[in-house]
N, C-alpha and C positions, 0 to 999 in steps of 0.2 A: 340773260349771261348766263353760262351753264352751272347748274348746280352746284351745291355748294358740296364738296368731296372733305371726307377726313383729311387726307396729303393734298394739296393746291398743287395744280400741273400748275407747270410755270413750263412757256414755249420760247425760246429765245431763235430770234430772228439776226442771221446774218451773212454778209456778201461773202463772207472769209473766212478761212478755218486751218489750223494746221496737222490738229489730231484731236484723237478723242477716249476718253477712257475705256479699259477693255470691260468688257459686260455690256453696256450701252447700247449698242447692234450688232446686227451680224458685221457690219462693215465697218468697223469701230477702228482696227488694226488694220486698216487699209489705206482710210483717207484719207489725204494731204494732196492741201492748196494751200496758195498761199499769196498775200498781195503783202501786208504792209502791218503797223505795227497789231493793226485791230484784229488780225489773223490771229496773234501770237497772246493775245489779252484774250478772247473768245474762247480759247480752246483751251486756255489755264482755268476761264473761271467757270466754264462748263464742264470739267476734270475737276474741281474745286467743290463744286456743286452737287454734284451727283456724288464722289467722295464721301460727304454730309447726307444723303441717304434723300434729296430732293428729287421729286418726280420732274426730271428736268425734260424735256426733249427740245431738240434743234432742229432749225426749218433752212437750207441751204442749196444754192444752185447745184444740179448735178454736174461738174466739170469733169465729166467722163475721161477724156483725157488725160488730165493732171492726174486724176485717181491709178489711172490701168498703171501710170509710170510708176507707181509705186507697190502694183498688184505683184510686178514682177509673173511669175506661173502661171496667175489666173489669168484665164484669157475670159474675152467677152462672155461667153454663155454663162459662164462662172457667176461672173457680174452681174448677168442678168436674175440670176436668181436669189444671190443675195439682194437686188434691189425689193424684187417680188416679195421677200418676205420684210422687209421695213416695216408696213404700216403696221403690224405687232411691236416694234420695234422704240425707240429714240429717238433715231435720225429720219429725218424723212428731206430726201431730196425733190427740189422742183423740177422739172421736166421739161425739158424745153432743145428744139436741135441747138438752137445759140449757145448753148452751155456747151453741148459736148465735144468739140474739137480744140477747143479755147487751150493755148497752151498758157494762157494768163489771165489773174480774174477782171483785169478792165484791160480798157482798150485807149489808144493814145485819139481817138476820135467823139464827141458829143452826140453822135447820131448810134453809135453800138453802145456807147455806152447806158445809156434811154433804152434801146431793144432792152440790153440786158437788164437793166432794172426793174422796168415795168415786164418781161418776162414772168420775173423772178417774184414780184408783186401780186400779181395775178394768182400764179402756182400757189403762193401761201393763200392766199383770201379766197380763189375757187375750192381748193384742196384738200392744203393740209390743214386750214384752220376749223376745218368743220369735223374733221376727223379727229384731232387733236382732245377740240373741245378743250380747250386751257382754262383756266382762272383767270390768270395774269398771261400779256404778253412782254418782251422785252427786246426793245429793236434797236439797231444799232446801225447811226448813219444815214441819209440821203436818198439811197439805193434802198431803204425801209421807209422811204416819210408816207407813206401814202395810205400804211397801215394803222397805224395811231388814229386815223378817222376812219376807220373800218370796224377799230376795240371800240371808240366810243360809242358808235349807233350801237352795236352790241352790248352795250355799260361791260365790255370787259377791262380791267383797270391794264395801262399800256405804260410802260418806263421808256424812255428813249436818249441812251446816250449817246453823244457829238462829241466823235472823239477826232473830226477832222472837219475845217468849217470850209465844206466846200458840196456843192447843190445841183440840182438840174432843172429849169423851168420847160413846162409844157402847157397843153389846152386840153380842156376835160376830152375834146376833142381825139385828138393824138394818142390819150392814154385808154380811152374806150374802143379806139381801134385795133388795142393789141389784145383785148377779148377781157376789158375789168370793167365793168360795168360798178363804173363812178356815178352815175345818176342816185344810186342805195346812200352814198355819203356825200355827197359834192357838199353839203353845209359846211364843215368840218376840217375843209381843205381851206391855204389858204393863199390867197390870189394879188395879186397886184394891185388892182383895187377893189373895195366890198361891192359884194356879189351880188345882184338886183334881183335874180331868179335863175332858174339851171339855165335857159332860152339864150338867155342874154350872155350867159358865164360859158356857152358848149367851146367854143369858139371864139369869143373876143377876150377872153381874160384869163392871161397867164395862174397857171398854178407852180407855185415852189415847192418842189420836195421837200428840203432838209427845216422848211419854215412851216410846213406840214403837220411835222413830226414833232417838232416845238411847241407849235400853238396844238395839236389836237389831242397828244398824249397825258396823262395825268401826271407825269412829274418827269423830269429832265434831271438829265447830271454831266456834267462835263466829265474826264477824267484827269485833273486837279482840280482842288478846291483854288488855287492862284487863281487859275486862267479864267474860272468862271466869273469872279469877283474884277475881271480884268474886261472882262464881255461887257458884266454889268455896267461896265464906270466909262465902259465906249472906251477904251486906251489903244484900242486898233484899229488902224483904218484899214483894214482888209474887212474887217467884221460889217457889214450893212449893218445900214442904219435900224432897219427893220428886224434884224436877227438882234443885235443890244437892244430892244423894244422889248419885245417875245421873250427874251431869257430872263432880263428885269423882272416883265408882269409875274415869273415863276417863280423867283428868287422872292419880291417882295410879297407873294402869297407864302412861302415858306414852301413850295413845291419845286425847286433846286438847287441842288447840291454839287460838289466836288468831291469826285472820288479819286483816289489816287489808282492807274495801275499795277501791276507789280510784274515780276519779269518772269518772265517762263521758268520754273523748275529745275529744268536741265540746266541752266544756268547755275552751275555746283562745281565748283575747282576742286572741290574735293572724290569726286565720282564723274567727272567731265570726261567722256568718252573722246573729244578730236584733240585733248592733250597729250605732249607725250609724257607729261609727270607730272598727274593731282596732286593737290597738295589743300592745306588748309592753315589755317590760321597761327600755329605753332610753325607751321614745315612752306611757309611760305618763301622764304629768301632761297632755300636751295630748290625750291619746285619755278619760280618765277623766271631763276637763272637759268635752268635747263630748256624751260618754254621758250625762253627768249634766244639762246641761241638756235634754236630750229628754228622758230619763224625767218631769223638772220638770215640761217641758209638758205632759207626756199624761197625767199623773196631778194636774196641776192644781194644784201646788205653785210656789210662788214661785220664777222662775227665778233663780237666783243659784249659779254656778259656785262660789263662796266660799265657801257654806255647809257646814255638817256633814252630809252626808246618813247615816244610818245605818237599815240597811236587817233587817227582816224575813221569811229564806226558808224559813222549818220549816213547818208540818201547824201549824195554830192548838189545839191539844193541850193541855191544862193539864193532864192527869197526866202525861205524859213532856214536853212540848218548857218547861215554863215560864214562857209566855204568861201567866200572872196576874202575874207578877213585871213585867211590862213597864206591865203596868194600875195595882200599886203604884207605881212610881216616874213613873206618867205626865205628872203635872203639876209633881213636882220639879224633873227635867231639864231640860224645856219654859221651864220659871220662870228657870232656874239659869244655862240657857245661853241666854235671849232676845237676849243681845246679839249672841252670836256665830252666832243665827238657826238653830239648830241644825233639821233635819230627819228625818221619820222614813218609811220606805214600807214597807209591809207588802202583801206581794204574794204570798199563803196563804189557803185555805179551811182551813177545822176548826170546831168547835161555839164557841169561844171569839172568834169572830170579831165578832158583836152585840156584843160585851161593848166592844172595840174601837172601833166600829164611835161606837154610843152615846156612848163617853167623848170620841171627837172632835167630837161634836155637841154635847154639853152645852160643852165648852171652844171651840168655834167655832174649832177650831186646822185648820179642812181647808187652809189654803193652805201650813200647814208640816205638816203629817200628809194618809198617807195610807193609807186601809186599802182595799184591793181584792185580787180575786179571782184565782186563781192561773191562770196562763199561760205557757207554757214559753218565750214572744219577751220577754214581758216578765220572768221570770223570771230569763235571760242578760242581759239588761241592768242588772236589779237592779246585778250582783254588778258589771259594768262600771263605772256610774254613784256605786256606794255608798262613801262612805270606811271604813267598818265598819258589820260586820251581827253579829245578836242571835242568839247560839246557847247562852242559860241552862238546858239540860236539868237536869231533877232527876235520869237516867241518859240512858246512852246505847249502846247498843247496838254502833255504829258512829260514825254519823253520816255525812255530804258535807257539807254546806256548810261545815261547818268549813273542809275541803281544798280545797273550791272556792275560795273567798272570796282565799286566798291567792297564787294562781294570778290571780287578776283583781287582785291589789293591793290588796283588802279586806278589811281583818282584822277578824277572828274576836275578842268579848266573851263569854267563855263558861264556863259551868262545869267546873270541872276531875272530868270523874267519864267510864267507862268509856271508850269510845274517842275522844274528846276529849284524856284524860289523853294518851293515844297519839299525839294529832296537834297539836298545839297545845301551844306552849311561852312563856312569858311573855316580851314584849317588853324587853329590855335595849338602849337605844341608844347606851352606855358603850362594852358587850361589842359590840355588832355582832350579836345573840344573837335568838333569839323573832320568832314571828311574829303575835302574836295577846296579848291582854289574860286570865287568867286567874282568875277568884276562886273559892276552897274552899269557901264555906259559902253554903249554897243558901239566900238570904232577900233581900230587899228592898234593906239596905246594902249585902249582898256584889254584886249586883248593880249597883246604884249607886254601888258605889267602882271596878267596871271601868271606866264608862262614865265616870268622870271622868279616868280613867288616861288611855283614848282620847282623849278629849278636849285630857289633858295631851300626849299626838304630838301634836295637831291644829296647837295652836299653838306645835310647834318651827320654826326657821328652814327656809323652802322647798328649802334646799339638802341638809338632814338628813335631811327625811323623803322626800328622791327617793330618796337614796344607799339609806336603809332598804328601801323600798319596793319598789325593781328588787333589791335582795337576796331579800327575799321571795317575790318573783315568780319568780327565779331558781330557789332551792333548790324551792318546791311544785312547781314542774312538775317537776322531776328527781326529787321524794322520792314523791309523790300522781300513781302513772301504773299501770296497768291490769297492763302489763311486769312489776313488783315485784310484783302481789297474786297474777297466774296464773303465779310462780314457784315463789313458795308453795304454790300448790294443786298444781303440778306434783311438787312435793317430798315430798304427801303421797301421789298415785297415786302415786309411782316404789315408794316405799314398801308399797301398801298389794296391788304388784304384786310386790312381791320384785327389784324393776328396781336397778340401782348408781344411787345418786342422783348430781347434778353431780358433777364434779370428784372423783368417787370414780376409780381408779387402773382401772376397768371400764368406766366411764362416758364 
């Protein structure tokens, strides 16, 4: 274990990132790569920790082509100059040709993703860890799942955060062929069956990356409290029994916790540069109408500031996100609310997109429904323009749209599961409580009920709606922010480092 320092050094290992705070390293203003929610969450957490003065370092793959897109006028020679200075800074890029020329963080084949994951971890294990000498390591998802075993061998406490239940399996022989000396830490990995010895295990016993991360780490967390409970209780059939058991073992010992993610701080309608008209809780009435007209104009919808606009912000994945429920009620809600001129804006990518496009074409609803590819600018405008957003996930490790929506005065219609349960409370105008509309049964009838509840709210008197949306926006800004998330992680860091918690007599 590294010698104790006055300011303990934290190394965050993540395969995804979107931005880094100024002053963190020579390339902080230029790095941008993206995959999913992990990218935004990792970046926001790093930024918040760095702003608190934490000695935080970040290890991530050198996605040279993706970084170059955002550097603009800076040429490769200058990029090399930046990189040559990185050892004295806090950004540590894993170097391998497999990262350099990529257009996306992940690949659509398991073979390529295995190559990316092992190359990344090889560079962290062989080069970055010895250089940084961290007192604590924070790993994220299966692409970092081997590293907690190394940390355990070295006596370094390690937090392993599970954002998504995905994994990869490989033999020790396959891992070692990539340049990782797994013989040094093989007993701390998780295998298909209990290992007898190194030789027997090396080629005949498969190692699971996600389970190894959970098994070897000192502490684990999911990205919402309810999703952790659902895993421990075995509620989800897609979660392997072995994953459930390892989480339960950590949970029973007090070494597992759910910590809600929070939206990127750039999601702020008072200063969002993507909006036509920024607005706050007291000016949302006019601001949302102007943004609605702008979005309608861009998407080719009927320009009608009084039409109820529903927004789909999530990836069109029928396995998790529930987009098939939208298809199931598509004709029904459009016909039943034709008099109210209900509109739908889908701004997302995913395998279900073609199905929705076909529905719109067959119904000839192009002026009331738009299905368009995801763009960051359009997505921000969608949150500002819409009255409601769809979030009918069948399961949800955390979810961010249902938190972003209330900040923009856009109320979620959501299935009561996982992180949604922790962030959406059913609206009661009488009690002036809640921030959205929750349905419990994940089917078309439940989803349609949620839409009906939203439309009942939409038809209320303007002054009543104004008061409730102002409250929801104000509460959302206070509740869903990175300061809260960072403090929850700081509590775990202090625990793992044996430091007093905030508020303790010695803290």
